[in-house]
N, C-alpha and C positions, 0 to 999 in steps of 0.2 A: 312146428321149431325149425327156423331154418338155420341152417349152420351157420356159425361165424368161423371164416376161412382164415387162418394166422398164417399160415406156411406159404400158400400160392395166391397170387392174384385170382380174382374169382373164377376166370375161364382159362387161366395158363396151364398149358401143358408142357411137360418136359420135351426139350427137342430132341428127338432121336435123329440126329443129324446124317447119320449113316454115309453114304456116296456123297451128298452134298458136301460135307468138309473136305471131299478130296477133289472135287470136280469145280467147286464154286470160286473161279478165281476173277471174276467181272472186274476188271480194273485193279487188280492186284500185281505186287511187284514180283518179277522173278527174282529168286533166292540163289544165290551162289551156291550149290549142291550137286552132287553127282547125277547126271541124267538118269541113272538107272534106280536110282534111292526110291523105295517104294515101302509104304507100311508093310510089315508082315501079315499074314492071314489073321483077319479077326474070327472070333467065335461066332456060329451062327445065329440068326436070330432066335433061336429057340433057346438059347444060352440065357442063364439067369443074370442079372445086374452085378452080382457078386463076381462072376466068371468074366464077364465083360471088363469090370474094373481093373481084376487080376492081368487080362491079358493086355490092356492099354496102358498098364503099369510097366508092364516087361517091355512094351513097344517104346516108350519114351525112353526108358534106360539104355536100350540098343540104339536107339536113333535120336540122340535127343536135338537134333537140329531141324527135325522135320516137325513143323507146327500142327499139322493133321493129327498128329497124334495126341497131342496136348488138349485141342478142341473136341475129339472125341472124347476123353477121357472127362473133360468139364462134363459132358452131356451125360456120360454114366453116374457121375457124382450127383447130378442134377435129379436124375430118376430116382436114384438111392434116397434122396431126401424124401421124395413122393411117396417111397415105399416104406419110410420107416420114421418119417418125421424129424431125424436126426439133422437137426440144422447146421452142426459144424460141417457137413460137406458141403455147405456153400463157400465155405471160407476154402477148403481146399479145392473146389472149382474156379473160385476167383483167381487163386494161385496159379493154377495151370493156364488159365486164360491169359493171365500176365505176361507168362512163358511163351505162349502163342503168338501175343501180338506184338512182344519183343521181337520175335525172329520175323514178322509180316504184321505191320501195322494196318495194311489195308487187307486182311485176310476176312472176306465178307463172312465166312462163317464163323468165325472167331467172334466177330463183332455181333452176330445175331445171337451166338450163345452167350455172350456176356449181357446182349439187350434182355434176354430169357430169364437170366440170373438175376439183373437189377429188378426186373418185375416180381420175381419171388420174394425179393426183398422189399418190396412196395416201393423202391425207386421209380415212380412211373415216367417221369421226365427224363431221367436217364434211359431208361428202357426206350423211349421214344427216339430220342437223339442216335442211338444205336440203330434203331429198324429203320429210321430214313437213310443213314449212312451206308448199311448193308444194302439197303434197296439200290442207293444209287451205284456202288460199286458192282452189283451183281443183279442188274435189273431181271434177268432171265430165270432168276432163282424165286421160289415159292415161301421158302422158309420165313425170309423177313415177315411175311404178312402177318405171321400168326403175333409177333412180337408186338408189330405195328398196332393190330386191331385191338389187342388186349391194354395196350398203353392208351389209347385213346380213349377207351371205354372208361379205364379208371380215372382219367382226367377229365372225364366229364365232356367231352368232344365228340357226341354223339350223331351227328350229322356225318362228320369226316371218319367215324369208325362205321357208319353203317356202308358208305361209299367203299372203304377200303376192304369190307368183309364182303361184299359183293364180288370185288376183284379177285379175292381170295377163293371163293365159291367157285366162280367161273375159271380160274387157272386150274384148281386141284380140289373136287369136291371130296375130299376125304374124312376121315374122322374128325382131325383137329377142325376143320372148316365148320363141321356141322356141330359141333358141340359148341363153338364159337356162336352160331344161329342160333341155336337154343338158348344161350344165356341172353343175348341180345333179344330175344322176343319174350324171356322171361321179365327182364327188364321194364319190358312195355307192358306188360300183363296179359300177354298172349300165351297162357299157358299149354292150350291144345298145341299150339305150333311150335312151342318149344318141345313139347313130347314127341312132336313128329321129327323135328331134325335129330333128335337123340336116337330116334329108331333109324334113321339115315344112318347116323354116324356107328353106330354098332354094326349095319350092314356092309360099311366101308371097312371094317376090322381096323386093328392097330398093330405096331410092332411089337410091342410088350404088352403082356397078360395084364398089369397093372392098368394101362391106358383103358382097355375094354373094359375091366371091372369098375373103373372110375364112371364111364359112361353108364355103366349099369345104376352103379349108386346116385347119380345125377337123374337118372329115370324115376328111381325111387322118390329122390327130392320132390320133383316135379309132378308125381302122382300124388304125393302127400299134398301138396298145395291143391290139387284138383280135387281131394277128398277122397281119391281112389285107393283104400288103405290095402284092400287085398293085392293089387299090384304092386302097390309099393314094397309091400313084405317081399313079395315074391322076387322083385327085381333086387333087393337088398342081398337076400338070398343066392340068387344068381350069380352077384359079384364076389360073394365070397367062395362058391364054386368055382369061380374062374380064378381067384387068386386067395388061397384059403388063408384064414386068420387077418384078412385086409380091416383093419381098424376104422377107415371111413364107412365100409359096409356094415359093420358092427354097429356104428352109432347110428346110422341109416335105420337099421333094424329097430334099436332102441326108441328112436323118434315115432315108428311107427307104434311100438307099445305104449309109448306115452300117450300118442292120440286116441290108442282105443282104452286108456285107462287103466292099464298095468303098469302101473309106477314099480311096483316091487320087480316085476320081470325086468322093466327098462333098467333099475337100478343096478341089479346083480350084473346084467351085460355090460353096462358102462363101467362097473367096478372092473371088469375083466379087460375093457378097451383101454381105461386108464392105466392099468397095470402095466398093457403093453405099451402102450404109445400115450405119455401123459400131457399130450398138446394141451394149450388153454381152451380151445373149443370142446376137446371131448371133457377135462375138467369142469368148466361151466356147465354143459348139460349134465354132467352126473349132479353137480353139487344143486342147480335149480330144478332137478327132478327130485333131489332128498328134500329140497324145501317143499316141493308141492304135495309130497307123501307126509309133511309135518315132522320130518327127522331134522331138526333145527342143529343139534350139536353136529351133527355128521356132516350138514351142509356148509356149516363154517369151518369144518376141519378140512374139507374138500376145498371150498373157494379160496383157502388160504394158500394153497398150492400155486395158484394161479400167477402171483408175482413171482415166483420163483422160476416158473415156466418161462414168463415174459423176460425175465434177466437173460436165460439161456437164449431165447431167440436175438434179443439185442446184441448179444456177444458174438452171434453169426451176422449181424449187420441188417436185421429185418425190423423194418418200423411197423408198429402194430397200433399208430394213435389211434384209428377208427375205432377197432376192437377194445381197445383200452378203455377210450371215452365211454363205450357202451357199457362196459364193465364197470366202471367208476361210477356211473350214472345209476346203475342198477345195484352196486352192492359197497360201493366206497364214498368218495368224497365227490359231489357235485360240482363243487368249486374247480377241483383238478380235472373233471370230464369236461367242463367248458374249456379250459385253456388246452387240454389233449386233443379235443373236436375242433377248435379253431386252427391249430396246426395242422389237423389233418386237413381241412378245407383249405389253407394256404398251400398245402403240396398238392392237392389231388381234388379239384372242386367235383365231385361227382354228386349221384344221390345218395350213395352210401355214409359220405362225409356229410352232405345235409341232413340226413337222418340223424347220425351221430349227434353233430350240433344242435338240433333241434330237442333232441331227446335230452341232452345234457342241460340245455337252457330250461326245459319244463322241470327236471328234477331240481334245478336251483332256485324253483319259485317264480322265474320268468316265463309264464305260460305263454303269453301273447307273442313274444319273440320266437318262443318254440314252436308256436303252432305256424308261424310265417316259414320256418325252416322246414317243417314236418312236411308243408303241402309243397316245398320246393322238391324235397326226397319223394313224393309223390306225382311230379308232375309229368312223368313218361306214361303213368298208367299202371305203377306195380301194383301187384296183390299179395306183396310179402305181408304175411301177418302182424310181423313185428313194427314194419313202417307205418301199418293202419293202426295199430295198438298205440305207437307213440304219438301220432297224430290225435287219435281219442282222448288220450290222456292228457293232451293240451287243449282238448275242447271241441273236437271235430266229431260230434255224435253218429253222423253217417259212417264215419271210418272205423268207430267203435262196433257198431252193427255187423259191419264186413270182418272184422278182426275176429269177433266171435263165432263167426260162423265157420270158420277155419279150423281143420282137425290139426293144422301145424303150428298153431298158436301155443307158445310156451306156458306152463302152468303159472309162472311167475306173472306174466302179464295178463293171463285169463283171470287170475286172482285180482288183481287191482283194477281190470275193467268191471267186475262184478260186483265190486265195493257197494 
């Protein structure tokens, strides 16, 4: 059961800018401020995100004319979203980035952080514009490459993304680079290669415990796709050990339980995850697992929460057209699903939006059109069981056989394929 990521673009990591914000001035204007002005000492890397936010809030109050403090605070707010799922921090990040760029419109660090924020809100074209601008302003700095790669991938510009990703790895082979390599390989169906890249990402380490725990969670996801349930469970537990209570890791462990047929245990775990962090992806996993277990009324009550959560994301500026199209195709209005999927394709013509449009068309009774779009979704060689199942239900029998072999296939789609 592949996760539906609603809070961040598929491989986007929060940018822990650190010294980048202080040093990246390529092409920037010199501001009229005292030569001795500098940011107060920041908390150590071991500090929690809340501690960093508190320290940086003090910084911008004490020195409101130094834009670096606002940029670092925006990065801390973005990290807070990753840890809690509270999308309201996106609005806070946008506010302080606006202040930074009011002070210096050519601050490459702030522009890069704004690009990362745009990606998190699924404004991939805006993210691409900012990545290109930041790279032009600070060609010696590595950070814009992460935003650039993610934007190109989500816009379906895979050749350009591959070239930019190779440059990113060549310049700085760190956790962020290898995690993106993994996702790129997964999109192309190279699951062994995806796993190898994540192992390298873990070896490289990260500035925040959540970032490393997230890589453990991605490892669990890839191993589940590979049919390796024991390591998938172990890696999810390792993520929980690194970052106790981490909802993404709890959901990853629940997916392994589903694959093992332990729907009761998965439901109990996902109830706990949803109580802590009711993101739509978590609510959908719980609801569909309840459906698979035959708990129809409970599933209906659970899935009714998705609309409220989607509205909260929308209020924070997050575009969820792809995910909502699939949800509507599965549980709501096929006509609305087609409308949302067409909008998603127009905004970002990727394999994800092709899959959403194909599935929406299939569910609306237009199987021939749906199959053409499903094949576009599979054009890179993806082994995503949902992609395969959607193609199968549009008429591709070979894709159906492949989907049924995957332990990561959702109970909902498995039941439809086995009818």
